Structure formats: C-alpha cells, structure tokens
N, C-alpha and C positions, 0 to 999 in steps of 0.2 A: 523315143519321140526328141526331137529337137528345139524346133519353134511351135510348130503348132498344134492350137487344144481345141477340145470340142464347142461348135457356136455358141451356145447358151452359157459355156462356161467362161469364155473369152466377156461376152456381154457382162457375166459376175464382176470380172476383175476389171473389165475398163470401169465399171462403174466403183468399184475400190480405189481404183486411182484418183477420177474424179473427187472420190473423197477425203482422199487421204487416210483412210481407215486401216488404222495399225493394226485393227484385229485381224488385217490379212498378212500382216507380216510374218516371214517363215513359210508361208501358201506357196508362195510363187514369188519373181519378182519382173518389172518390164525391162525393156530395153528403148532407146532411140535411136535411132536410123541415121539421124543427121548429126547425132556426136558421138555415137559407139556406144554411149555409157550403158549401164543397167542399174536399177535401183529398186528399192523397196516400196512396196504401195503408199506409205505413209511419207516418204521423202518430201519433203518441201517445195522443192523444187517446182521450176513453173511448171505446167501440166506440156505435156508433146501434144501434137495432134495422133488422130487416131490412127492417120494411114503412116505414120513413120513409126506407130510404137507395134512392140515383138513382144508377146507373152511365154514366159518360161517356166518348168515347173518348179527348177530349180537353179540356184547363183552357177551352177557346176556346168548347167543345158548353156545357159547365157556365156560362158567362158569358152567355150567349146566352140559357139557361133563367132568368135572373136571378139565380144562387146566387154565392158573393162569395166569395173567397179565404180561407184559414183565413191565421189570422196564424203560427200558431205553426209549420206546417209548412211555410208558402209556397208553395203548387203551380203557381202560374206561371213560380218559379223552373226554369232547365234542370236535369233530372234530371241528379245526379253518380255516383249508386249504382254503376253499372258503373264509372266511375273509381277510385272508393274500391277496391271490391270488388279491383279490379289493385295497388292501394298496398298495403293489407294484405297482401294475400298476399304481395306483395315483401317485406313487413316480416317476416311470418311467417317466409319463407326466409331471410331475412338472421338471422335470430334459431334458428334451427334450425341453421346453417351456421359459426356465429361460435364460435372460440375461446375469447373472451371477450366476455360478453354484456354487448349497450352499452345504454345508460341511455333513458329516455324521450327525455330532450332533443336525444339524437342519435338516435332514431327518428324524430323529430318533424322534426328538420332536413333528413333525406335524404327526407323524404316529402312536405316542403315546407308542414307544418304546423305550428301552434302546438303548444306540450307538451300545453295542455287539449284542443285540438279532434282532435289524433291519438291521445290516450288515450280521449275520450268512442269516436271511429270505429272503432278498435282493439277496445273492448267491444261496441259495437255487432254487430260483423262476426263477433266468436270467442266470444262469453260469456268469456271474460277479460282481463281488464288484461294491459298489455304484458308487467308483472311477475310475473304469476299461471303466463302461456304461456313467460316465458323458462324460470321454475322446473320447469314440468313438462317442457319439453325438455331441461334439465341433470338431471332423474329417470330420465327416458329414457334416457341415456346412462347414469346414475352403474349403473341397472341393469346397464348392458350390460359393462361393465367390471367390475363385483364380479364376472359371473357369469365373466368371460375373462380378466383379470391373475391376476399369480402375488402380487399384493399389496393388500393394503387402498388404503395410502399411492399405488401406482399408479393403480387406478382412481380416487381423488379427484382428482388432479392429470390424469389425462385426459380428467374427467368437466369440465373447467374447472372448478375451485376451486382458488381460491391460496394455502391455506392451511389445514392440518388444524381447527383453534380455526376457521372459518365451515361446513365440510362438518360437524364433529360438532353444530353448532348447526342444521345444517337437517338433516342426515339422520332425527330422528325421524319428520318431517313428509312427507316424501318418500316411505320406507320401510317406515311402522310397528312397526321395529323396528331393534335395530343394524346396521351393515351388517355384522357376522364373522355375525349369524343368518342375515341374507340369502344371504349366500354360501352358508349351509349347507342353503337350503331353508325357513328359516322355525323352525329350530331354537330353542327358547326362547321365541318368542313364545308368547303365552296367547290364542288364540283363542276365544270362548264362543259355545255355538250350543244351539240348542234349535229343538225341531220340533213344529209344528202341525197338524190337519188340519181340511182345509178342504173346499167341494163344487170347490173346483179341486182338490185331490187335496191331495198330503202339502206342506207348506211348511217351510222351513229358514233360520233366521236366525241369522248369524254374524257375530261383533263382535271388532274387534281392541279395543286402548287406547284406539284413535282413534276408532274409528265403525263404523258396521255395513259391513264388509265384503262380504258375499253374502247374498242373499236367493234362494235357490233352490226351484223348483218340482218335483213329481215324480209317479210314481205311488205308490213306496215310499221310505218313510226309509232301508233301507239304502243306495237309490242315490244318493240326495242327502248321504248321511255319506262314502261313496266321493266323490264329485265335493267335496268341501271337503276330502278328503285328500289328494288329486291336488293342490289346490291350494298348498297346503300339507303339503309329506311328513313335515319333520319338527318342524313346530308341537304345541303341548303343545293336544288339544282338551278342552276340558272342557264336559262336555253336562248340561242339565237345571241350574242352579245358583240354588238361591232368589234371588227378585228380578228375573230373565230375564223371569218373565209377563206383562209389563206391555209389553216391546220386542214379544215375538210377539204378545199380543194385539191391540196396535195394527195389524202387518200382516194378520192375519186379518179383522179389523174392514175393515179398507181392502177387502182383496181381495172381502169378501161385498158388502159395501155403500159402493163409494166416492164419498167428499164430499172437496171442498178436495184441498190436497195431502198427502202422505203426508210428514210433516216430520220427519226423522229425522237425528243427524249421521251423515255416512258419510266413508268410510273409501274412496275412490275411487282406483287403480291402474290405470291405465293412459298409452300414448303423450300428446303433446301434441293431436295430432290425432284419437284416443279422445277426450279430455275436453273438446277442443271440441262435441264430436259431440254427447254425452250432458250437456252444457250445453244445447246447444239443444234436445235432447229435451227436459229437466224445464220447458222454457218450452210447449209442446201443451201449451194449456190442456185442462182436462179436459171428455170427452165431444168434441174433436175431432182431425183425426189429419192428418198430414203426410207425405208423399211422401219417399223418399229421397232426390229430387233437389229438391224443395224445401231440406231439409235440406243439400244440399252447396248451395244457392245461398245460404242462410240464413248459412253458413258462409266464403262468398267463393270456395268454390273447385265450380264447377258442374260439373268435370268429374270432379270425386270422387265420382260416385253409386255403384262397387261397393267402394268405400273405406268410405263411409258405409254400407251395408249391411253390411259387415264387422264396423265399431265394431258395430252395432246384436248383430251377431251375439255378441260377445264382452262384449257388459253382464255382469257377474253380479250386477249389483245390480236383480231385476226391481222391477219395480212403481214404485219410490222412483226409479229412472230408466226410466222408462215408453216403454221402445225397442218395446212394445207397439203402441205410435201411431202407428208407424210402416210407412204401405204404399206401394203401386207406385203408380204414376202413373194406373194407371186404376180405382183402389180396392180393387184386388183386396188382402186380407191379406196376401199373399204367407207367407215362413215366420215361426216365433220358436223361437229358443231348448228354448221347455218347449212345444212344440206349436201348432200353429194352430188346433183348437177351443180351448184352452186363449183365445187372443190373439182368437179370436172373442168369446168367454164376455165378457172381460174389458171389450171395445170395447164391447158390449151393453150393460154394467152401465152404463159410463162415458156412456154415451148416456143412458140412464135416468136417473142422478143428474141428471145434468146438465138435461134434458128438466124433470125435479121443480124443482130449485131455480131456474129460469127461471119456470116456473109461479106456485110462491111468492113469486116477487120481483115480479110481473107484477098478483098479487091485491091 
C-alpha cells in the first residue's frame, strides 16, 4: 500500500486531523499535495482541504511517495503521545491527592521535563494549565468541606488553604459568592435570568456576578425556572431586568443560526475532571462532532469514557459548552440533557452553517 486506505478508515483519520487528535500520532500521517509536506495528525499547522490531503499508514510510505516531513511537528520522530499522556495523568493524580499543591517546577521535575515543556504538554492534554487544574481541584475540595464542616475556618484548612487571607482572595472566583452564602445554598447570591422563545423551545439564560452560570433549554419557561431554583435554592433570582436583552438575544441568535463561537463570559462550576471535559468540548469545531472515547483520549484518560459521558450530562451551560457535539463512536447522537431531537437539530444547523461558511471561503 502506498497511498490509499479503506474508506471508513480514511474518514476516521480525516476526523482525527480535524481534531488535531494526538492519540492518532504514530498510527498514520497525512500529506498535503499542494505543499509536498506530510505531518502528524496533531500538527498545529492549518488544516488542508480534503481534496488536497493524502493519508499514509507510515512516514516511510509518505517519503516513498515523494513527500517531505514537516519541520514543525517532525513526523519522523518516534511518537511520544502515549508516554506523555501517562505522565500527565500521573501529574493530575498528584494534584488531586496532594495536601499542599505542588508548584510547576516540582511537577516538571517529577515528570522529567523542563517547566516550560511540561506546562505546554499539560495544557495540551487537559485544556488547563497546571495552576488552573490545581485551583479546580481545590475548588472541588472547598465545596465538599463547606457542605460538611462545622465552620468555614475548618473547611478552608481542610481544602488546603494555609491562611484565611489567601482563602478569601480566591473564594469569589471559585464559588461565585461568599463561603457563607455557598453553605446556605446560594443565599444572598444574585442570579439574573431571562427567558426567550426559539424554534428549539424555551431558552433560559442566567448570570451570576462572574458570568453566565446556566443556559437551559426546555418545553416550558416554568420548568426552566424550577431547574434554576433547584440549582440555587436560596439565591435571589431576578428575572426580566432591563439591559439583559442583549445576552438572551445573542443566545437565541446562535441557536437559530450558529456562526462561529458563542463568546460569553462563563461562570463554570464543576470538578477538575468536569472542567477538563468541558474545556475539550469547546475545542470541537463548529459543524464537527467527537465521540466520548475521543474526548477521553484527548484529555489523557482513554478509559474514562463513561465519566466523560456523565460530565456532558451534568453540563448546565448549553450551546456555549457544546455537549451536543459529542456522539457515540458509531455516530449515533446518543442522549442529551435537553432532548435528543434538539441535539439532532442543533447538529444539522451547525453542519449547514459550517458548509455555508466553507463555500463562501472557496468563492
């Protein structure tokens, strides 16, 4: 075999190139006919057009066909992605189990890399910097201990904070409210929300002081308000405020005609693992999908397919965190918190918008 592979394998490899999936490094290379260069699937270079792409099972086959290796991703070098994934997974476990969060230099030394190289590998694998990942771990511990501890002071030390000053510097970013308000189920937290109607049904957008904390889809406004109340049982919910129309209008416009990304300030609240998954979801291009297995592979935890599915199911910020772009490995749309039919319709609209954008670019 020199250039051609089976049709179904070609489709999988093409998708891996679209996703820049490092999990496929070492399994094949792709070549660009217009440049004469071949690359790893994870190469950060601009993606070629499908008609200009050729696939090869090995770098040697690409060389034999007259292509030269990319200087940027160095596809002739031995694939290190699998080893890197193991190293990053070990670092994540270290951050999750440490009483005192190790700094970048310590993590890099334990992994056998320079701080710069380790930082780059960690962010590529998880979507977060080591510092942000550690902060998410600590935020999860803080939420747990605030719920169970007899006092805020006991909770802050149990979560790994060494001083109350450092604790209170970080709680607003981690909780979106004061610790006492969090312990009381969001009491005194101000959540503004508005509801609009779209062809997908009712859409509720809610914002804390930090950013959008919920985008909910449903059949009736009443059910969406109840869902929001369940999330913040004692918060002060303020609906229909003047000036909030622009936010709901942006979300409704995206739902009807998705173009580009839904760029909104987000108040994302989840475990460290959930935030890694949600970060990866936001990397899926408009008009594309990824399987749960591909997401698990991308975050360096290939066996965590079910956990990825659960993280998608617990996402409360529809559209902006596009869990609707995750499907089963066989392409089946699978479940969706807001209904499979909505998921199918969103994917169809995004494919149409993406195809329209591609046609415009080729004119």
